[in-house]
VOBA-1610 file (N, C-alpha, C; in pm, whole numbers, padded with zeros to 5 digits, always signed):
BEGIN
Unk+01875+01612+01164Unk+01806+01709+01269Unk+01646+01701+01261Unk+01591+01652+01355Unk+01458+01664+01351Unk+01381+01755+01426Unk+01264+01811+01383Unk+01202+01913+01454Unk+01058+01867+01472Unk+00991+01927+01589Unk+00890+01845+01628Unk+00778+01984+01630Unk+00654+01970+01574Unk+00578+02071+01565Unk+00444+02009+01638Unk+00411+02062+01767Unk+00316+02022+01825Unk+00287+01874+01843Unk+00362+01805+01850Unk+00371+01635+01868Unk+00379+01555+01733Unk+00365+01651+01620Unk+00387+01573+01487Unk+00551+01571+01420Unk+00564+01457+01404Unk+00714+01437+01365Unk+00739+01475+01217Unk+00840+01537+01165Unk+00848+01546+01006Unk+00952+01462+00955Unk+01011+01397+01022Unk+01113+01278+00956Unk+01050+01153+00908Unk+01091+01097+00827Unk+01005+00999+00772Unk+01048+00829+00834Unk+01110+00813+00961Unk+01128+00721+01027Unk+01015+00673+01080Unk+00931+00724+01115Unk+00829+00682+01178Unk+00700+00631+01074Unk+00696+00672+00930Unk+00603+00656+00839Unk+00599+00524+00786Unk+00495+00449+00751Unk+00474+00313+00665Unk+00475+00356+00518Unk+00573+00339+00431Unk+00572+00354+00276Unk+00536+00261+00209Unk+00445+00124+00222Unk+00437+00014+00204Unk+00323+00036+00102Unk+00238+00134+00076Unk+00134+00164-00002Unk+00153+00205-00141Unk+00046+00234-00192Unk+00048+00292-00343Unk-00008+00419-00333Unk+00049+00517-00402Unk+00000+00656-00434Unk-00122+00637-00520Unk-00234+00742-00500Unk-00331+00757-00601Unk-00295+00750-00747Unk-00186+00805-00783Unk-00145+00812-00925Unk-00078+00704-00965Unk+00008+00598-00902Unk+00032+00490-00934Unk-00105+00386-00969Unk-00209+00404-00854Unk-00314+00316-00892Unk-00393+00341-01015Unk-00390+00487-01061Unk-00470+00528-01168Unk-00375+00481-01289Unk-00251+00488-01312Unk-00174+00447-01393Unk-00189+00279-01418Unk-00175+00216-01313Unk-00209+00052-01324Unk-00350+00026-01392Unk-00453+00078-01337Unk-00572+00052-01400Unk-00590+00107-01534Unk-00537+00213-01574Unk-00534+00258-01701Unk-00429+00131-01804Unk-00336+00108-01746Unk-00277+00002-01831Unk-00363-00121-01828Unk-00421-00193-01740Unk-00483-00274-01722Unk-00591-00246-01821Unk-00682-00151-01854Unk-00799-00146-01910Unk-00749-00134-02082Unk-00642-00064-02107Unk-00583-00088-02237Unk-00544-00228-02269Unk-00492-00308-02188Unk-00464-00454-02222Unk-00570-00537-02261Unk-00687-00499-02163Unk-00806-00594-02165Unk-00904-00511-02289Unk-00904-00422-02328Unk-00947-00369-02431Unk-00897-00443-02571Unk-00744-00454-02592Unk-00700-00495-02692Unk-00716-00640-02699Unk-00721-00703-02580Unk-00757-00862-02605Unk-00893-00892-02659Unk-00968-00789-02571Unk-01126-00823-02621Unk-01157-00777-02790Unk-01075-00677-02817Unk-01106-00633-02952Unk-01036-00747-03058Unk-00923-00765-03022Unk-00856-00940-03090Unk-00934-01037-03073Unk-01002-01083-02993Unk-01122-01195-02968Unk-01223-01165-03048Unk-01294-01054-03037Unk-01400-01015-03133Unk-01382-01035-03293Unk-01259-00954-03317Unk-01207-00978-03466Unk-01198-01104-03518Unk-01122-01202-03442Unk-01122-01344-03451Unk-01231-01424-03472Unk-01331-01382-03389Unk-01469-01448-03395Unk-01541-01408-03517Unk-01511-01261-03520Unk-01625-01222-03660Unk-01537-01289-03777Unk-01433-01282-03798Unk-01337-01365-03921Unk-01389-01475-03910Unk-01401-01567-03819Unk-01429-01725-03824Unk-01557-01730-03874Unk-01638-01647-03840Unk-01794-01652-03879Unk-01797-01629-04041Unk-01705-01523-04099Unk-01706-01516-04196Unk-01654-01614-04289Unk-01556-01671-04257Unk-01491-01800-04327Unk-01608-01905-04314Unk-01653-01918-04219Unk-01744-02039-04200Unk-01886-02026-04288Unk-01933-01897-04313Unk-02016-01858-04379Unk-02005-01878-04530Unk-01898-01850-04585Unk-01825-01857-04710Unk-01818-02002-04761Unk-01776-02074-04660Unk-01759-02207-04709Unk-01895-02303-04698Unk-01985-02268-04610Unk-02130-02284-04626Unk-02176-02257-04767Unk-02182-02139-04796Unk-02228-02072-04947Unk-02168-02172-05046Unk-02020-02162-05045Unk-01937-02237-05149Unk-01997-02406-05171Unk-02021-02468-05043Unk-02067-02610-05055Unk-02202-02630-05142Unk-02293-02514-05077Unk-02437-02529-05144Unk-02419-02510-05290Unk-02343-02397-05321Unk-02334-02377-05490Unk-02247-02485-05557Unk-02169-02565-05483Unk-02115-02656-05561Unk-02222-02787-05580Unk-02269-02806-05471Unk-02361-02911-05471Unk-02467-02873-05606Unk-02543-02767-05582Unk-02634-02741-05705Unk-02572-02751-05835Unk-02430-02684-05855Unk-02363-02702-05978Unk-02345-02857-06016Unk-02312-02915-05911Unk-02280-03075-05952Unk-02410-03155-05985Unk-02512-03120-05932Unk-02652-03177-05940Unk-02680-03129-06109Unk-02701-02995-06123Unk-02763-02964-06245Unk-02641-03013-06364Unk-02517-03035-06332Unk-02405-03089-06426Unk-02455-03252-06453Unk-02458-03297-06351Unk-02506-03452-06351Unk-02659-03478-06445Unk-02739-03385-06405Unk-02869-03407-06497Unk-02858-03355-06642Unk-02763-03277-06671Unk-02759-03209-06775Unk-02683-03334-06868Unk-02577-03407-06812Unk-02502-03506-06885Unk-02602-03632-06904Unk-02702-03646-06858Unk-02796-03759-06879Unk-02908-03683-06981Unk-02897-03582-07029Unk-03011-03514-07116Unk-03013-03614-07240Unk-03144-03633-07287Unk-03192-03696-07394Unk-03281-03650-07461Unk-03294-03722-07599Unk-03435-03659-07660Unk-03573-03711-07555Unk-03643-03590-07579Unk-03770-03569-07491Unk-03848-03707-07508Unk-03957-03724-07441Unk-04049-03832-07457Unk-04126-03823-07585Unk-04149-03710-07649Unk-04228-03667-07751Unk-04157-03639-07871Unk-04001-03658-07841Unk-03900-03665-07988Unk-03816-03524-07985Unk-03860-03423-07894Unk-03790-03307-07905Unk-03640-03332-07868Unk-03563-03207-07917Unk-03419-03208-07902Unk-03383-03210-07751Unk-03260-03297-07689Unk-03247-03289-07562Unk-03230-03153-07490Unk-03173-03050-07554Unk-03186-02913-07484Unk-03278-02843-07579Unk-03388-02791-07490Unk-03496-02714-07548Unk-03468-02593-07577Unk-03389-02526-07458Unk-03343-02368-07473Unk-03220-02357-07384Unk-03162-02260-07416Unk-03043-02226-07336Unk-03034-02060-07366Unk-03037-01995-07238Unk-03031-01845-07242Unk-02921-01807-07140Unk-02910-01664-07111Unk-02822-01623-07037Unk-02860-01626-06888Unk-03011-01637-06877Unk-03088-01677-06723Unk-03150-01778-06699Unk-03151-01880-06821Unk-03219-02008-06809Unk-03167-02114-06912Unk-03199-02248-06854Unk-03152-02353-06938Unk-03273-02461-06918Unk-03306-02510-07056Unk-03410-02588-07046Unk-03379-02740-07131Unk-03383-02844-07047Unk-03349-02988-07134Unk-03436-03069-07090Unk-03435-03217-07128Unk-03496-03345-07119Unk-03412-03409-07076Unk-03450-03480-06936Unk-03365-03587-06871Unk-03454-03683-06784Unk-03418-03803-06776Unk-03503-03905-06680Unk-03442-03874-06543Unk-03525-03796-06467Unk-03455-03763-06317Unk-03514-03893-06228Unk-03619-03931-06264Unk-03691-04031-06155Unk-03666-04190-06238Unk-03585-04205-06308Unk-03553-04335-06374Unk-03676-04430-06398Unk-03776-04348-06467Unk-03892-04413-06509Unk-03867-04424-06679Unk-03988-04441-06747Unk-03957-04458-06887Unk-04000-04331-06970Unk-04030-04243-06883Unk-04029-04097-06941Unk-03931-04005-06901Unk-03902-03918-07009Unk-03817-03789-06973Unk-03862-03684-06916Unk-03836-03632-06814Unk-03891-03496-06753Unk-03823-03370-06825Unk-03891-03268-06828Unk-03854-03156-06891Unk-03797-03060-06765Unk-03678-03017-06753Unk-03601-02977-06639Unk-03580-02833-06688Unk-03595-02732-06585Unk-03563-02592-06628Unk-03514-02542-06529Unk-03373-02472-06553Unk-03321-02400-06447Unk-03299-02260-06487Unk-03363-02167-06389Unk-03388-02039-06446Unk-03362-01931-06324Unk-03317-01825-06363Unk-03288-01725-06277Unk-03384-01622-06265Unk-03455-01590-06138Unk-03541-01491-06099Unk-03496-01412-06016Unk-03471-01279-06062Unk-03408-01171-05963Unk-03257-01247-05926Unk-03268-01272-05793Unk-03120-01334-05727Unk-03140-01481-05698Unk-03235-01539-05727Unk-03280-01680-05676Unk-03277-01780-05815Unk-03181-01885-05807Unk-03179-01990-05912Unk-03296-02078-05858Unk-03381-02128-05946Unk-03493-02210-05954Unk-03473-02307-06044Unk-03561-02417-06000Unk-03555-02550-06117Unk-03703-02579-06102Unk-03728-02594-06218Unk-03883-02632-06253Unk-03865-02770-06332Unk-03958-02872-06301Unk-03972-03012-06352Unk-04117-03021-06388Unk-04130-03058-06528Unk-04250-03104-06577Unk-04232-03245-06612Unk-04358-03330-06588Unk-04361-03493-06617Unk-04467-03484-06728Unk-04435-03577-06836Unk-04516-03567-06936Unk-04625-03635-06882Unk-04763-03624-06957Unk-04877-03638-06922Unk-04963-03677-07040Unk-05064-03748-07035Unk-05167-03763-07115Unk-05127-03853-07238Unk-05228-03866-07358Unk-05219-03948-07438Unk-05271-03897-07584Unk-05199-03830-07660Unk-05048-03846-07658Unk-04969-03751-07552Unk-04852-03786-07527Unk-04778-03707-07409Unk-04753-03571-07464Unk-04764-03485-07339Unk-04767-03352-07371Unk-04677-03313-07223Unk-04587-03183-07229Unk-04530-03147-07138Unk-04599-03004-07099Unk-04716-03014-07004Unk-04797-02908-06972Unk-04723-02805-06880Unk-04688-02698-06914Unk-04627-02577-06833Unk-04703-02560-06699Unk-04829-02593-06695Unk-04912-02557-06573Unk-04900-02663-06467Unk-04818-02784-06516Unk-04799-02865-06396Unk-04658-02860-06356Unk-04571-02780-06388Unk-04435-02749-06364Unk-04397-02746-06201Unk-04337-02818-06148Unk-04305-02826-05997Unk-04180-02735-06001Unk-04203-02631-05930Unk-04088-02543-05905Unk-04019-02508-05760Unk-03890-02528-05748Unk-03855-02524-05612Unk-03712-02422-05637Unk-03685-02369-05535Unk-03592-02275-05524Unk-03445-02357-05480Unk-03345-02312-05546Unk-03218-02404-05538Unk-03111-02301-05458Unk-03094-02191-05511Unk-02995-02107-05443Unk-03034-01991-05440Unk-03017-01901-05321Unk-03071-01748-05324Unk-02941-01653-05329Unk-02955-01524-05359Unk-02817-01440-05368Unk-02714-01480-05497Unk-02779-01514-05615Unk-02699-01546-05718Unk-02681-01420-05795Unk-02561-01396-05835Unk-02523-01271-05912Unk-02445-01293-06041Unk-02479-01229-06145Unk-02419-01253-06267Unk-02309-01150-06312Unk-02288-01082-06187Unk-02176-00988-06180Unk-02085-00996-06089Unk-01973-00952-06091Unk-01843-00965-06012Unk-01878-00825-05893Unk-01917-00848-05813Unk-01930-00749-05683Unk-01841-00807-05571Unk-01749-00742-05542Unk-01668-00818-05431Unk-01664-00712-05317Unk-01718-00725-05186Unk-01717-00659-05075Unk-01647-00759-04961Unk-01514-00763-04919Unk-01472-00857-04827Unk-01521-00847-04690Unk-01599-00730-04671Unk-01656-00716-04542Unk-01775-00757-04518Unk-01839-00796-04640Unk-01970-00887-04640Unk-01949-01005-04619Unk-02043-01080-04558Unk-02017-01223-04553Unk-02166-01274-04612Unk-02117-01378-04723Unk-01986-01425-04746Unk-01959-01366-04885Unk-01838-01346-04931Unk-01763-01290-05006Unk-01805-01371-05175Unk-01830-01285-05260Unk-01868-01347-05395Unk-01757-01436-05457Unk-01804-01535-05520Unk-01691-01644-05588Unk-01800-01690-05693Unk-01713-01763-05797Unk-01748-01802-05907Unk-01742-01969-05915Unk-01827-02035-05954Unk-01836-02182-05978Unk-01850-02199-06132Unk-01774-02288-06184Unk-01763-02325-06308Unk-01814-02473-06323Unk-01861-02545-06423Unk-01870-02693-06457Unk-01880-02677-06614Unk-01834-02817-06670Unk-01838-02836-06778Unk-01928-02964-06815Unk-02007-02980-06895Unk-02098-03111-06926Unk-02124-03140-07060Unk-02087-03264-07096Unk-02111-03313-07209Unk-02236-03417-07232Unk-02322-03400-07326Unk-02431-03495-07309Unk-02405-03620-07367Unk-02399-03735-07279Unk-02341-03863-07308Unk-02460-03963-07371Unk-02577-03926-07383Unk-02671-04005-07447Unk-02738-03989-07590Unk-02623-03937-07680Unk-02670-03897-07794Unk-02599-03986-07890Unk-02653-04103-07916Unk-02591-04202-07992Unk-02693-04241-08105Unk-02634-04244-08231Unk-02738-04261-08348Unk-02699-04399-08415Unk-02640-04476-08327Unk-02603-04629-08366Unk-02679-04718-08302
//
């Protein structure tokens, strides 16, 4: 039974129910926002993690290269051009030895040393007659930055600390 109030029908036969209510729209937008936020957060976390991994690999490769260069130079250590022992000094933060880096007839004085968190390399070419190693003519270059002698691990910081080790045996020490 249908009743009419001043020309307005109260039955549902004449209404079109194909639209969405305001509550349905708000719920749909809320669900969409949650899904989009989750996807963006996952993408950002993935990108951040990838950047940390690539930074770590770059630092490890740089460290390996410097360690390999130092090891190769140390393996070719020999008595200095003035007769000093192949290893002039070795300490916790420095290593000084003699090696023929430029393949001439003289052996250079090579010094690897740590200043703060920077590993540096100093090279002195012997000069004069008689030959001398003048520390004022030392050419110093930075090899690696952010070097630490202690193990501090912070996985949220890029790059994560790591250790590189190498062994070297001086090959040019023959008495025969």
